[in-house]
N, C-alpha and C positions, 0 to 999 in steps of 0.2 A: 630502481631498487625498492623492494617492498618495505613498508613500515612495519616495525615490530610492535604489536599491541598486546597488552595484558588483559586477560579475562577478569572483569570485575563482578560478573554475575551470570548465571545461566538458570532461567526459571521456566518451568513448564507452564504453558498458557491454556492447555486444553485438558478436559477431564475424559474425553473420549479415548479409550485404550487403543483404538486403531488410528488415531490422529495425534501423533506426538509433535506438537508445534512449540518451539522454544523462543524465549526472549533472551537474547545474548547481548551483554554489555561489554564493550571493548574500550580500553583506555590507551590513547597514544602517548601518554606521559607528557614529557616536555616538547615532544615533536609537534610542530604545527601541522594540523591535518584539517583544513577548513572544508566543510561539506554542507551542501544545501539540501533542504527537503526535496525529495523526488530524484535524488542522485543515488547511484549504486557504488558499492566497493567490490573489489575482487578479493576472494579468499583463496590462498594457495594451500591445498592440503599437503601435509608432510609426506616425505618419501618420493619415489620415482615411478614413472610409468614403465610399461613393458620394454621400451627402448632405453631405459636407464636415464631418461631425462626428467627434470622437475615437472610436476603436474601443472597444467595451465590453470590460471585463476578461474574460479566460478563466481559469477556475479550475484550479489544480493542487494536488494533495496535497503536503504537506511531507514530506520523507523523512528529516529530521534530528530528533534529540531536543530537548527544551525548552532545554537549556543550550548548544545550538549544534552544528553539524556537527563543530566542534572544541570540546571542553569549555571552557566559560567564555568563548567568543568570540561567542556569540549570532548566529553566521551561520546561514543556512538553506540547505537543499538541496532540489532538485526532481528528479523522475524524469520525463523528457519523451520521448515517442516521436514521431519526425518523421512527420507526415502530409503526403504529397506536396502536397496542396492546402490544408493548414492554415496560416492566417496566423500565429497565435501560435506554433505548434510549429516552423515553419521559422525564425521570428525567434529563438526561444530556442536551437534546435539550432545555429544559425550564430553565436551570440554569442562574442565574443573576450574574453579576460581584460582587465579594466579598463573594459569597456563599462558604460553606465548603463541601468538598467531601472526602469520605473515599476511599483510593487507596491502593491496594496490588500489590506485584510484585517487580521488573519486572520479566517477564517470557519469556522463549524461547531461544534456542541456535541453532535452525536449519535454521533460515532465516536471518542470519547475513551477513554483507558485507564482501567481501574478503579484506585481509590486503594489498594485492598488488595494488599499485597505477595505474599500467598499465593494470589491469584486465578490460575486457569489460563487462558491465552489460546489459543483454537482459531482459527488464522488460515487463511483460505481465499482464495486470490487467483490472478489471472492477469495476465501482462504488467506494465504500469505500476501495476496495483493493488497491487504490492509496495511502493509508496512508503511508505504509513503503516505497513506491517508492518516495514519497515526501521527506521523511527523507534521503534516499540514495542520492537523487539529491542535497539537500542542503548540506549534508556532503561533497559530491564530489566538489561542488562549493567552499566550505570554505577551503577544504584541498588542492585544486589545483591538484587533481588527473589527470593523463595523459591519462588513459584508457577512451574510449568513452562509451556512453550509447545509447541504442536503446529502445524506448518505443512503445508498442502497447497498447492503452488504449481505452476500449470500453464503450459506454454509449448509452442511447436511443437517446438523442439529445444533442447539445452543451449546452443547458440550464440545463440539468440534469447531466452534467459532472463536478465533483468537481475539483476545482483549474484550471478551464478553462482559466481564465485571467492570473494568475501567470505562467502557463505553457507556454503561448505565449511569455513570457519574458526570458525563458531559452534559452541561445544562442545555435544555431545549431552546433557550434564547440564542445559543451559539450554533446548534446543529439540530436539524430534523432528521431523525433516524428511522430507517426501515430495515430491520433485521429479518432476513428471509430464509426459511428453512425448507429443504427439499425432502428430508427424511424424518420429520418430527412425528413421533408416534401419535396416532389418532387424529392427525391433521392432514389436510389436502396438500399434496406435493406442490411446492411453489418455488420458482426461480426468480432471480433479480428482474429479468425482463417482464415476468408476469406482474410483479409489483409496480414496475415503471408504468406499464399500461394502466393498471388499476389507479395510479396516481396521475392520470393523464392531465387533469386541469392544472395541478401544481407544476408538473414538468413542462407543460406548454407555456406557462407563464415564465418559467426560467429560460426556455428556448427563445422567447421573444425579447429577452432582456440582454442588451449588448454588454452587460457587466458579468454575464455568466460564463464560467470556465468549466468545461467537462473533463474529468479524469476517469479513465477506465483502466483498471489493473487487475490481473488475475490470469487464470488459465485461458489459453488461446480459444478454446471452445466457447467461451462466454460471449465473445465479440459479436458473432452473427446474430444471436438472440437479442442482444442489446440494440444492435443496429436496426433490427426488424421492429422492435418496440418504438424506437425513436422515429422510424419511418412512418409508422401508423399515427403517431402523435403529430408529426409535422403535417401529414395529410389532413388531419382534423383541423389544422390551423390554415389550411389552404396553401401549404408550402411543400416544396420538395426537399426531403431530408438531405439528399446528396448535395444540393446547392447550398443549403444551410450549413452543412458540415464543412464544405469547401471554404465558405466564407469564414467560419469559426477557425478553421485551420490557418488560413491566411492571416487572420488577426491574432494568431497564437493563443486561441481559446479552446482548442480541442486536442486532447492529449491521450494517447493510448500506449499502454505497456503490457503486452501479454506474452506469455511464455509457454 
């Protein structure tokens, strides 16, 4: 049975008129709804489909840490990009404060954070793939984790990059940031994989550290380019990326969520 949650806030994250990305905060009220960073929830759009049945849930990654968007309140947040023809995304992006939403889940056990405080997180994302990365970052800030974080975050322009403002406030001691833009005026087109290769030495150091966990999240098209970049870096270390990746997977240190 879906949980009924109330909308506590709906904020636009992007200034780009063609990229309407929203930060939506949902409150389960007194209902226990424990969720971990890296998990998703299902949103059931209202109404029925052509067969007169309820719509199937659409999955969205949670962008808040385990103790809530606001510490101790156990509310959750989602990062949603409006798709012109998307049933669930239009429903969510148009929600007003106080509205009620049917939520299922949480789902997912393959994109969770490591328990070790000294683990280093290598975060590679595009667009709304930043949702779990935001949750990781907030949880690490709140828990006082000692392991560092390195982020490669790709978007078309700064105006289309979700959480651009808040990211600027994350201290460099907690996270090394590489914000990469493919359509910035007057600048050379650059994608996350290009920057990963440009940062070869730093990435090679992370790949050779058994405390490094890799998280890749975003559109499916990004995966191939990232794999190619990591392949060339592994080769420069005298290693085979496929073997290294398989080892990391077996050790629960390589996580991919693309859509």
